[in-house]
MARLUM-613187 format. One record per atom (N, C-alpha, C, O, CB): residue number from 0; residue in one letter; atom name; z, x, y. Coordinates in nm, 3 decimals. Glycine has a CB too. Example, Ala and Ser with C-alpha at 12.3 -4.5 7.8 and 13.67 -1.06 7.14 Angstrom:
+-----+---+----+---------+---------+---------+
:   k : r :  a :       z :       x :       y :
+-----+---+----+---------+---------+---------+
:   0 : A :  N :   0.780 :   1.319 :  -0.569 :
:   0 : A : CA :   0.780 :   1.230 :  -0.450 :
:   0 : A :  C :   0.780 :   1.320 :  -0.330 :
:   0 : A :  O :   0.846 :   1.424 :  -0.332 :
:   0 : A : CB :   0.905 :   1.131 :  -0.447 :
:   1 : S :  N :   0.708 :   1.285 :  -0.225 :
:   1 : S : CA :   0.714 :   1.367 :  -0.106 :
:   1 : S :  C :   0.787 :   1.290 :   0.003 :
:   1 : S :  O :   0.804 :   1.341 :   0.114 :
:   1 : S : CB :   0.572 :   1.408 :  -0.060 :
+-----+---+----+---------+---------+---------+
# end
This chain:
+-----+---+----+---------+---------+---------+
:   k : r :  a :       z :       x :       y :
+-----+---+----+---------+---------+---------+
:   0 : M :  N :   0.995 :   2.966 :   1.335 :
:   0 : M : CA :   1.038 :   2.835 :   1.296 :
:   0 : M :  C :   0.941 :   2.728 :   1.349 :
:   0 : M :  O :   0.906 :   2.634 :   1.278 :
:   0 : M : CB :   1.180 :   2.809 :   1.345 :
:   1 : E :  N :   0.897 :   2.743 :   1.474 :
:   1 : E : CA :   0.803 :   2.648 :   1.533 :
:   1 : E :  C :   0.672 :   2.646 :   1.455 :
:   1 : E :  O :   0.612 :   2.539 :   1.438 :
:   1 : E : CB :   0.777 :   2.684 :   1.680 :
:   2 : M :  N :   0.627 :   2.760 :   1.410 :
:   2 : M : CA :   0.502 :   2.766 :   1.334 :
:   2 : M :  C :   0.516 :   2.689 :   1.203 :
:   2 : M :  O :   0.420 :   2.623 :   1.162 :
:   2 : M : CB :   0.463 :   2.912 :   1.306 :
:   3 : D :  N :   0.629 :   2.695 :   1.139 :
:   3 : D : CA :   0.650 :   2.623 :   1.015 :
:   3 : D :  C :   0.642 :   2.472 :   1.037 :
:   3 : D :  O :   0.581 :   2.402 :   0.957 :
:   3 : D : CB :   0.785 :   2.660 :   0.955 :
:   4 : A :  N :   0.701 :   2.422 :   1.143 :
:   4 : A : CA :   0.698 :   2.279 :   1.172 :
:   4 : A :  C :   0.555 :   2.235 :   1.205 :
:   4 : A :  O :   0.510 :   2.129 :   1.160 :
:   4 : A : CB :   0.792 :   2.245 :   1.288 :
:   5 : K :  N :   0.484 :   2.315 :   1.281 :
:   5 : K : CA :   0.345 :   2.285 :   1.316 :
:   5 : K :  C :   0.258 :   2.286 :   1.191 :
:   5 : K :  O :   0.174 :   2.198 :   1.173 :
:   5 : K : CB :   0.292 :   2.385 :   1.420 :
:   6 : F :  N :   0.277 :   2.385 :   1.106 :
:   6 : F : CA :   0.201 :   2.394 :   0.981 :
:   6 : F :  C :   0.231 :   2.275 :   0.891 :
:   6 : F :  O :   0.140 :   2.219 :   0.829 :
:   6 : F : CB :   0.233 :   2.525 :   0.909 :
:   7 : R :  N :   0.357 :   2.236 :   0.883 :
:   7 : R : CA :   0.397 :   2.122 :   0.800 :
:   7 : R :  C :   0.332 :   1.993 :   0.851 :
:   7 : R :  O :   0.285 :   1.912 :   0.771 :
:   7 : R : CB :   0.550 :   2.108 :   0.799 :
:   8 : R :  N :   0.330 :   1.973 :   0.983 :
:   8 : R : CA :   0.266 :   1.855 :   1.040 :
:   8 : R :  C :   0.116 :   1.852 :   1.009 :
:   8 : R :  O :   0.061 :   1.749 :   0.972 :
:   8 : R : CB :   0.289 :   1.850 :   1.193 :
:   9 : E :  N :   0.053 :   1.966 :   1.024 :
:   9 : E : CA :  -0.090 :   1.977 :   0.996 :
:   9 : E :  C :  -0.119 :   1.951 :   0.848 :
:   9 : E :  O :  -0.215 :   1.882 :   0.814 :
:   9 : E : CB :  -0.143 :   2.115 :   1.037 :
:  10 : L :  N :  -0.038 :   2.006 :   0.762 :
:  10 : L : CA :  -0.054 :   1.985 :   0.619 :
:  10 : L :  C :  -0.033 :   1.838 :   0.582 :
:  10 : L :  O :  -0.108 :   1.783 :   0.502 :
:  10 : L : CB :   0.044 :   2.074 :   0.541 :
:  11 : T :  N :   0.067 :   1.776 :   0.641 :
:  11 : T : CA :   0.094 :   1.634 :   0.617 :
:  11 : T :  C :  -0.024 :   1.550 :   0.666 :
:  11 : T :  O :  -0.064 :   1.456 :   0.598 :
:  11 : T : CB :   0.223 :   1.591 :   0.688 :
:  12 : K :  N :  -0.078 :   1.583 :   0.781 :
:  12 : K : CA :  -0.192 :   1.509 :   0.836 :
:  12 : K :  C :  -0.313 :   1.521 :   0.744 :
:  12 : K :  O :  -0.379 :   1.422 :   0.716 :
:  12 : K : CB :  -0.226 :   1.561 :   0.977 :
:  13 : R :  N :  -0.341 :   1.642 :   0.696 :
:  13 : R : CA :  -0.453 :   1.663 :   0.603 :
:  13 : R :  C :  -0.434 :   1.583 :   0.476 :
:  13 : R :  O :  -0.528 :   1.521 :   0.426 :
:  13 : R : CB :  -0.468 :   1.812 :   0.570 :
:  14 : F :  N :  -0.313 :   1.586 :   0.423 :
:  14 : F : CA :  -0.284 :   1.512 :   0.300 :
:  14 : F :  C :  -0.305 :   1.363 :   0.320 :
:  14 : F :  O :  -0.365 :   1.297 :   0.235 :
:  14 : F : CB :  -0.140 :   1.539 :   0.254 :
:  15 : E :  N :  -0.257 :   1.309 :   0.430 :
:  15 : E : CA :  -0.274 :   1.166 :   0.458 :
:  15 : E :  C :  -0.421 :   1.128 :   0.471 :
:  15 : E :  O :  -0.463 :   1.024 :   0.421 :
:  15 : E : CB :  -0.198 :   1.128 :   0.586 :
:  16 : I :  N :  -0.500 :   1.213 :   0.537 :
:  16 : I : CA :  -0.643 :   1.185 :   0.552 :
:  16 : I :  C :  -0.711 :   1.184 :   0.415 :
:  16 : I :  O :  -0.788 :   1.092 :   0.386 :
:  16 : I : CB :  -0.709 :   1.291 :   0.644 :
:  17 : E :  N :  -0.683 :   1.284 :   0.333 :
:  17 : E : CA :  -0.743 :   1.289 :   0.199 :
:  17 : E :  C :  -0.697 :   1.172 :   0.113 :
:  17 : E :  O :  -0.775 :   1.117 :   0.035 :
:  17 : E : CB :  -0.707 :   1.422 :   0.130 :
:  18 : S :  N :  -0.572 :   1.134 :   0.126 :
:  18 : S : CA :  -0.519 :   1.021 :   0.052 :
:  18 : S :  C :  -0.590 :   0.892 :   0.092 :
:  18 : S :  O :  -0.623 :   0.810 :   0.007 :
:  18 : S : CB :  -0.369 :   1.008 :   0.075 :
:  19 : H :  N :  -0.612 :   0.874 :   0.221 :
:  19 : H : CA :  -0.681 :   0.755 :   0.270 :
:  19 : H :  C :  -0.827 :   0.753 :   0.224 :
:  19 : H :  O :  -0.881 :   0.648 :   0.189 :
:  19 : H : CB :  -0.674 :   0.748 :   0.424 :
:  20 : K :  N :  -0.891 :   0.870 :   0.224 :
:  20 : K : CA :  -1.029 :   0.878 :   0.176 :
:  20 : K :  C :  -1.038 :   0.837 :   0.029 :
:  20 : K :  O :  -1.129 :   0.763 :  -0.009 :
:  20 : K : CB :  -1.083 :   1.021 :   0.194 :
:  21 : K :  N :  -0.945 :   0.884 :  -0.051 :
:  21 : K : CA :  -0.944 :   0.849 :  -0.193 :
:  21 : K :  C :  -0.919 :   0.700 :  -0.212 :
:  21 : K :  O :  -0.982 :   0.637 :  -0.297 :
:  21 : K : CB :  -0.838 :   0.931 :  -0.268 :
:  22 : E :  N :  -0.829 :   0.645 :  -0.133 :
:  22 : E : CA :  -0.800 :   0.502 :  -0.142 :
:  22 : E :  C :  -0.925 :   0.420 :  -0.107 :
:  22 : E :  O :  -0.953 :   0.319 :  -0.172 :
:  22 : E : CB :  -0.684 :   0.464 :  -0.047 :
:  23 : I :  N :  -1.000 :   0.464 :  -0.007 :
:  23 : I : CA :  -1.124 :   0.396 :   0.030 :
:  23 : I :  C :  -1.223 :   0.400 :  -0.085 :
:  23 : I :  O :  -1.286 :   0.299 :  -0.116 :
:  23 : I : CB :  -1.187 :   0.461 :   0.155 :
:  24 : E :  N :  -1.237 :   0.515 :  -0.150 :
:  24 : E : CA :  -1.328 :   0.527 :  -0.264 :
:  24 : E :  C :  -1.291 :   0.429 :  -0.375 :
:  24 : E :  O :  -1.379 :   0.365 :  -0.433 :
:  24 : E : CB :  -1.327 :   0.670 :  -0.318 :
:  25 : I :  N :  -1.164 :   0.419 :  -0.405 :
:  25 : I : CA :  -1.118 :   0.329 :  -0.511 :
:  25 : I :  C :  -1.145 :   0.184 :  -0.475 :
:  25 : I :  O :  -1.194 :   0.107 :  -0.558 :
:  25 : I : CB :  -0.968 :   0.349 :  -0.539 :
:  26 : I :  N :  -1.114 :   0.145 :  -0.352 :
:  26 : I : CA :  -1.135 :   0.007 :  -0.309 :
:  26 : I :  C :  -1.285 :  -0.026 :  -0.306 :
:  26 : I :  O :  -1.324 :  -0.137 :  -0.342 :
:  26 : I : CB :  -1.073 :  -0.017 :  -0.169 :
:  27 : E :  N :  -1.367 :   0.069 :  -0.262 :
:  27 : E : CA :  -1.512 :   0.046 :  -0.263 :
:  27 : E :  C :  -1.563 :   0.025 :  -0.406 :
:  27 : E :  O :  -1.651 :  -0.057 :  -0.428 :
:  27 : E : CB :  -1.584 :   0.164 :  -0.198 :
:  28 : S :  N :  -1.509 :   0.099 :  -0.499 :
:  28 : S : CA :  -1.548 :   0.084 :  -0.640 :
:  28 : S :  C :  -1.512 :  -0.055 :  -0.691 :
:  28 : S :  O :  -1.593 :  -0.121 :  -0.755 :
:  28 : S : CB :  -1.479 :   0.192 :  -0.727 :
:  29 : W :  N :  -1.391 :  -0.100 :  -0.661 :
:  29 : W : CA :  -1.349 :  -0.234 :  -0.703 :
:  29 : W :  C :  -1.434 :  -0.341 :  -0.633 :
:  29 : W :  O :  -1.467 :  -0.443 :  -0.693 :
:  29 : W : CB :  -1.199 :  -0.257 :  -0.671 :
:  30 : Q :  N :  -1.468 :  -0.317 :  -0.508 :
:  30 : Q : CA :  -1.550 :  -0.411 :  -0.434 :
:  30 : Q :  C :  -1.688 :  -0.424 :  -0.499 :
:  30 : Q :  O :  -1.740 :  -0.535 :  -0.511 :
:  30 : Q : CB :  -1.563 :  -0.368 :  -0.287 :
:  31 : K :  N :  -1.747 :  -0.312 :  -0.540 :
:  31 : K : CA :  -1.877 :  -0.316 :  -0.608 :
:  31 : K :  C :  -1.868 :  -0.394 :  -0.738 :
:  31 : K :  O :  -1.957 :  -0.473 :  -0.771 :
:  31 : K : CB :  -1.928 :  -0.172 :  -0.635 :
:  32 : D :  N :  -1.760 :  -0.373 :  -0.813 :
:  32 : D : CA :  -1.740 :  -0.447 :  -0.938 :
:  32 : D :  C :  -1.730 :  -0.597 :  -0.911 :
:  32 : D :  O :  -1.788 :  -0.678 :  -0.983 :
:  32 : D : CB :  -1.614 :  -0.398 :  -1.012 :
:  33 : L :  N :  -1.656 :  -0.633 :  -0.808 :
:  33 : L : CA :  -1.638 :  -0.774 :  -0.773 :
:  33 : L :  C :  -1.770 :  -0.835 :  -0.724 :
:  33 : L :  O :  -1.802 :  -0.949 :  -0.758 :
:  33 : L : CB :  -1.530 :  -0.790 :  -0.665 :
:  34 : E :  N :  -1.845 :  -0.760 :  -0.645 :
:  34 : E : CA :  -1.975 :  -0.808 :  -0.598 :
:  34 : E :  C :  -2.071 :  -0.831 :  -0.715 :
:  34 : E :  O :  -2.149 :  -0.926 :  -0.713 :
:  34 : E : CB :  -2.036 :  -0.709 :  -0.498 :
:  35 : A :  N :  -2.066 :  -0.743 :  -0.817 :
:  35 : A : CA :  -2.150 :  -0.759 :  -0.935 :
:  35 : A :  C :  -2.116 :  -0.889 :  -1.007 :
:  35 : A :  O :  -2.204 :  -0.961 :  -1.053 :
:  35 : A : CB :  -2.135 :  -0.638 :  -1.030 :
:  36 : I :  N :  -1.988 :  -0.919 :  -1.018 :
:  36 : I : CA :  -1.945 :  -1.044 :  -1.080 :
:  36 : I :  C :  -1.994 :  -1.163 :  -0.997 :
:  36 : I :  O :  -2.042 :  -1.262 :  -1.051 :
:  36 : I : CB :  -1.789 :  -1.049 :  -1.094 :
:  37 : Y :  N :  -1.982 :  -1.152 :  -0.866 :
:  37 : Y : CA :  -2.023 :  -1.260 :  -0.775 :
:  37 : Y :  C :  -2.173 :  -1.289 :  -0.785 :
:  37 : Y :  O :  -2.214 :  -1.405 :  -0.786 :
:  37 : Y : CB :  -1.987 :  -1.224 :  -0.631 :
:  38 : R :  N :  -2.254 :  -1.183 :  -0.792 :
:  38 : R : CA :  -2.400 :  -1.198 :  -0.791 :
:  38 : R :  C :  -2.457 :  -1.240 :  -0.928 :
:  38 : R :  O :  -2.567 :  -1.295 :  -0.935 :
:  38 : R : CB :  -2.463 :  -1.069 :  -0.748 :
:  39 : K :  N :  -2.383 :  -1.214 :  -1.032 :
:  39 : K : CA :  -2.431 :  -1.242 :  -1.167 :
:  39 : K :  C :  -2.447 :  -1.393 :  -1.189 :
:  39 : K :  O :  -2.366 :  -1.473 :  -1.142 :
:  39 : K : CB :  -2.335 :  -1.183 :  -1.271 :
:  40 : K :  N :  -2.550 :  -1.429 :  -1.262 :
:  40 : K : CA :  -2.573 :  -1.570 :  -1.297 :
:  40 : K :  C :  -2.482 :  -1.604 :  -1.415 :
:  40 : K :  O :  -2.503 :  -1.555 :  -1.526 :
:  40 : K : CB :  -2.725 :  -1.597 :  -1.333 :
:  41 : H :  N :  -2.384 :  -1.687 :  -1.391 :
:  41 : H : CA :  -2.288 :  -1.724 :  -1.494 :
:  41 : H :  C :  -2.324 :  -1.861 :  -1.550 :
:  41 : H :  O :  -2.375 :  -1.949 :  -1.480 :
:  41 : H : CB :  -2.144 :  -1.724 :  -1.438 :
:  42 : E :  N :  -2.295 :  -1.877 :  -1.677 :
:  42 : E : CA :  -2.322 :  -2.006 :  -1.743 :
:  42 : E :  C :  -2.214 :  -2.109 :  -1.711 :
:  42 : E :  O :  -2.239 :  -2.230 :  -1.719 :
:  42 : E : CB :  -2.333 :  -1.987 :  -1.894 :
:  43 : G :  N :  -2.099 :  -2.063 :  -1.676 :
:  43 : G : CA :  -1.991 :  -2.155 :  -1.643 :
:  43 : G :  C :  -1.872 :  -2.079 :  -1.586 :
:  43 : G :  O :  -1.874 :  -1.956 :  -1.574 :
:  43 : G : CB :  -1.948 :  -2.234 :  -1.767 :
:  44 : M :  N :  -1.771 :  -2.155 :  -1.552 :
:  44 : M : CA :  -1.650 :  -2.094 :  -1.494 :
:  44 : M :  C :  -1.578 :  -2.004 :  -1.592 :
:  44 : M :  O :  -1.514 :  -1.907 :  -1.551 :
:  44 : M : CB :  -1.556 :  -2.202 :  -1.446 :
:  45 : S :  N :  -1.588 :  -2.032 :  -1.721 :
:  45 : S : CA :  -1.516 :  -1.951 :  -1.818 :
:  45 : S :  C :  -1.568 :  -1.806 :  -1.819 :
:  45 : S :  O :  -1.488 :  -1.713 :  -1.834 :
:  45 : S : CB :  -1.530 :  -2.011 :  -1.959 :
:  46 : S :  N :  -1.699 :  -1.786 :  -1.803 :
:  46 : S : CA :  -1.751 :  -1.649 :  -1.801 :
:  46 : S :  C :  -1.708 :  -1.576 :  -1.674 :
:  46 : S :  O :  -1.681 :  -1.456 :  -1.677 :
:  46 : S : CB :  -1.905 :  -1.650 :  -1.812 :
:  47 : V :  N :  -1.701 :  -1.648 :  -1.563 :
:  47 : V : CA :  -1.652 :  -1.588 :  -1.438 :
:  47 : V :  C :  -1.506 :  -1.549 :  -1.454 :
:  47 : V :  O :  -1.464 :  -1.440 :  -1.415 :
:  47 : V : CB :  -1.669 :  -1.687 :  -1.318 :
:  48 : T :  N :  -1.429 :  -1.638 :  -1.512 :
:  48 : T : CA :  -1.287 :  -1.613 :  -1.533 :
:  48 : T :  C :  -1.265 :  -1.492 :  -1.621 :
:  48 : T :  O :  -1.179 :  -1.409 :  -1.592 :
:  48 : T : CB :  -1.219 :  -1.736 :  -1.595 :
:  49 : I :  N :  -1.343 :  -1.480 :  -1.728 :
:  49 : I : CA :  -1.330 :  -1.366 :  -1.819 :
:  49 : I :  C :  -1.362 :  -1.235 :  -1.747 :
:  49 : I :  O :  -1.289 :  -1.137 :  -1.762 :
:  49 : I : CB :  -1.422 :  -1.383 :  -1.941 :
:  50 : E :  N :  -1.470 :  -1.234 :  -1.670 :
:  50 : E : CA :  -1.507 :  -1.111 :  -1.598 :
:  50 : E :  C :  -1.404 :  -1.075 :  -1.491 :
:  50 : E :  O :  -1.373 :  -0.958 :  -1.473 :
:  50 : E : CB :  -1.645 :  -1.127 :  -1.534 :
:  51 : M :  N :  -1.352 :  -1.175 :  -1.422 :
:  51 : M : CA :  -1.249 :  -1.148 :  -1.321 :
:  51 : M :  C :  -1.122 :  -1.096 :  -1.387 :
:  51 : M :  O :  -1.056 :  -1.006 :  -1.334 :
:  51 : M : CB :  -1.219 :  -1.275 :  -1.239 :
:  52 : K :  N :  -1.088 :  -1.152 :  -1.501 :
:  52 : K : CA :  -0.970 :  -1.106 :  -1.575 :
:  52 : K :  C :  -0.987 :  -0.960 :  -1.616 :
:  52 : K :  O :  -0.893 :  -0.882 :  -1.609 :
:  52 : K : CB :  -0.945 :  -1.195 :  -1.699 :
:  53 : G :  N :  -1.108 :  -0.924 :  -1.659 :
:  53 : G : CA :  -1.136 :  -0.784 :  -1.694 :
:  53 : G :  C :  -1.117 :  -0.690 :  -1.576 :
:  53 : G :  O :  -1.058 :  -0.583 :  -1.590 :
:  53 : G : CB :  -1.277 :  -0.770 :  -1.747 :
:  54 : L :  N :  -1.166 :  -0.731 :  -1.460 :
:  54 : L : CA :  -1.150 :  -0.650 :  -1.339 :
:  54 : L :  C :  -1.002 :  -0.639 :  -1.302 :
:  54 : L :  O :  -0.955 :  -0.531 :  -1.266 :
:  54 : L : CB :  -1.229 :  -0.711 :  -1.222 :
:  55 : M :  N :  -0.930 :  -0.748 :  -1.310 :
:  55 : M : CA :  -0.787 :  -0.746 :  -1.278 :
:  55 : M :  C :  -0.711 :  -0.657 :  -1.375 :
:  55 : M :  O :  -0.618 :  -0.587 :  -1.335 :
:  55 : M : CB :  -0.729 :  -0.888 :  -1.280 :
:  56 : D :  N :  -0.749 :  -0.658 :  -1.501 :
:  56 : D : CA :  -0.685 :  -0.572 :  -1.600 :
:  56 : D :  C :  -0.709 :  -0.425 :  -1.568 :
:  56 : D :  O :  -0.618 :  -0.342 :  -1.579 :
:  56 : D : CB :  -0.736 :  -0.604 :  -1.741 :
:  57 : R :  N :  -0.832 :  -0.392 :  -1.529 :
:  57 : R : CA :  -0.862 :  -0.252 :  -1.493 :
:  57 : R :  C :  -0.780 :  -0.210 :  -1.371 :
:  57 : R :  O :  -0.730 :  -0.098 :  -1.364 :
:  57 : R : CB :  -1.013 :  -0.234 :  -1.464 :
:  58 : M :  N :  -0.767 :  -0.301 :  -1.274 :
:  58 : M : CA :  -0.688 :  -0.271 :  -1.155 :
:  58 : M :  C :  -0.541 :  -0.250 :  -1.193 :
:  58 : M :  O :  -0.476 :  -0.158 :  -1.143 :
:  58 : M : CB :  -0.701 :  -0.384 :  -1.051 :
:  59 : S :  N :  -0.489 :  -0.336 :  -1.279 :
:  59 : S : CA :  -0.349 :  -0.325 :  -1.323 :
:  59 : S :  C :  -0.325 :  -0.194 :  -1.396 :
:  59 : S :  O :  -0.223 :  -0.128 :  -1.375 :
:  59 : S : CB :  -0.310 :  -0.443 :  -1.413 :
:  60 : N :  N :  -0.418 :  -0.157 :  -1.482 :
:  60 : N : CA :  -0.405 :  -0.030 :  -1.554 :
:  60 : N :  C :  -0.403 :   0.088 :  -1.458 :
:  60 : N :  O :  -0.326 :   0.182 :  -1.476 :
:  60 : N : CB :  -0.519 :  -0.014 :  -1.655 :
:  61 : R :  N :  -0.488 :   0.084 :  -1.358 :
:  61 : R : CA :  -0.492 :   0.192 :  -1.259 :
:  61 : R :  C :  -0.360 :   0.199 :  -1.182 :
:  61 : R :  O :  -0.308 :   0.308 :  -1.159 :
:  61 : R : CB :  -0.609 :   0.172 :  -1.161 :
:  62 : I :  N :  -0.307 :   0.086 :  -1.144 :
:  62 : I : CA :  -0.180 :   0.083 :  -1.072 :
:  62 : I :  C :  -0.068 :   0.140 :  -1.159 :
:  62 : I :  O :   0.013 :   0.219 :  -1.111 :
:  62 : I : CB :  -0.145 :  -0.061 :  -1.029 :
:  63 : K :  N :  -0.064 :   0.101 :  -1.286 :
:  63 : K : CA :   0.039 :   0.152 :  -1.377 :
:  63 : K :  C :   0.026 :   0.302 :  -1.395 :
:  63 : K :  O :   0.127 :   0.373 :  -1.396 :
:  63 : K : CB :   0.030 :   0.084 :  -1.514 :
:  64 : T :  N :  -0.097 :   0.351 :  -1.408 :
:  64 : T : CA :  -0.119 :   0.495 :  -1.423 :
:  64 : T :  C :  -0.070 :   0.571 :  -1.301 :
:  64 : T :  O :   0.000 :   0.672 :  -1.313 :
:  64 : T : CB :  -0.268 :   0.524 :  -1.447 :
:  65 : L :  N :  -0.107 :   0.523 :  -1.183 :
:  65 : L : CA :  -0.064 :   0.589 :  -1.060 :
:  65 : L :  C :   0.088 :   0.583 :  -1.043 :
:  65 : L :  O :   0.149 :   0.681 :  -1.000 :
:  65 : L : CB :  -0.132 :   0.526 :  -0.939 :
:  66 : A :  N :   0.148 :   0.471 :  -1.076 :
:  66 : A : CA :   0.293 :   0.458 :  -1.066 :
:  66 : A :  C :   0.362 :   0.556 :  -1.160 :
:  66 : A :  O :   0.463 :   0.616 :  -1.124 :
:  66 : A : CB :   0.338 :   0.314 :  -1.099 :
:  67 : S :  N :   0.308 :   0.573 :  -1.280 :
:  67 : S : CA :   0.365 :   0.670 :  -1.375 :
:  67 : S :  C :   0.353 :   0.812 :  -1.322 :
:  67 : S :  O :   0.447 :   0.891 :  -1.334 :
:  67 : S : CB :   0.295 :   0.659 :  -1.512 :
:  68 : L :  N :   0.239 :   0.844 :  -1.264 :
:  68 : L : CA :   0.219 :   0.978 :  -1.209 :
:  68 : L :  C :   0.317 :   1.005 :  -1.095 :
:  68 : L :  O :   0.374 :   1.114 :  -1.086 :
:  68 : L : CB :   0.075 :   0.995 :  -1.159 :
:  69 : I :  N :   0.335 :   0.907 :  -1.009 :
:  69 : I : CA :   0.429 :   0.922 :  -0.897 :
:  69 : I :  C :   0.571 :   0.943 :  -0.950 :
:  69 : I :  O :   0.645 :   1.028 :  -0.901 :
:  69 : I : CB :   0.424 :   0.799 :  -0.803 :
:  70 : K :  N :   0.607 :   0.864 :  -1.050 :
:  70 : K : CA :   0.740 :   0.874 :  -1.107 :
:  70 : K :  C :   0.763 :   1.012 :  -1.169 :
:  70 : K :  O :   0.870 :   1.070 :  -1.151 :
:  70 : K : CB :   0.761 :   0.765 :  -1.212 :
:  71 : E :  N :   0.664 :   1.064 :  -1.241 :
:  71 : E : CA :   0.675 :   1.196 :  -1.303 :
:  71 : E :  C :   0.681 :   1.307 :  -1.198 :
:  71 : E :  O :   0.757 :   1.402 :  -1.212 :
:  71 : E : CB :   0.557 :   1.221 :  -1.397 :
:  72 : E :  N :   0.602 :   1.294 :  -1.092 :
:  72 : E : CA :   0.598 :   1.397 :  -0.989 :
:  72 : E :  C :   0.726 :   1.399 :  -0.905 :
:  72 : E :  O :   0.762 :   1.502 :  -0.849 :
:  72 : E : CB :   0.478 :   1.375 :  -0.898 :
:  73 : S :  N :   0.794 :   1.286 :  -0.896 :
:  73 : S : CA :   0.914 :   1.282 :  -0.812 :
:  73 : S :  C :   1.038 :   1.335 :  -0.886 :
:  73 : S :  O :   1.145 :   1.346 :  -0.826 :
:  73 : S : CB :   0.939 :   1.140 :  -0.765 :
:  74 : R :  N :   1.024 :   1.365 :  -1.011 :
:  74 : R : CA :   1.137 :   1.419 :  -1.087 :
:  74 : R :  C :   1.165 :   1.562 :  -1.055 :
:  74 : R :  O :   1.257 :   1.621 :  -1.111 :
:  74 : R : CB :   1.113 :   1.406 :  -1.233 :
+-----+---+----+---------+---------+---------+
# end
C-alpha cells in the first residue's frame, strides 16, 4: 500500500512538471508573437489593433480548445 502512495505522488509530480513545461512553451510562443507585433513598423494604431486582435483571437481559440478537451476527459 505504501508503494502505491509513493508511486502516485511521484507520478503526480512528473505530470505537474511536464504540464508546467508545456505551459512555458505556450506562453513563450505567445510572447514571441507579441514581440513581433511590438517590433513591427506600423502605419498607425489601427494596424496594431488588428494584429493584437488576431493574437487575442488565437489565444481565445486555444483556451476554448483546451477547455473542451478537459471537459471531454473528465466525463
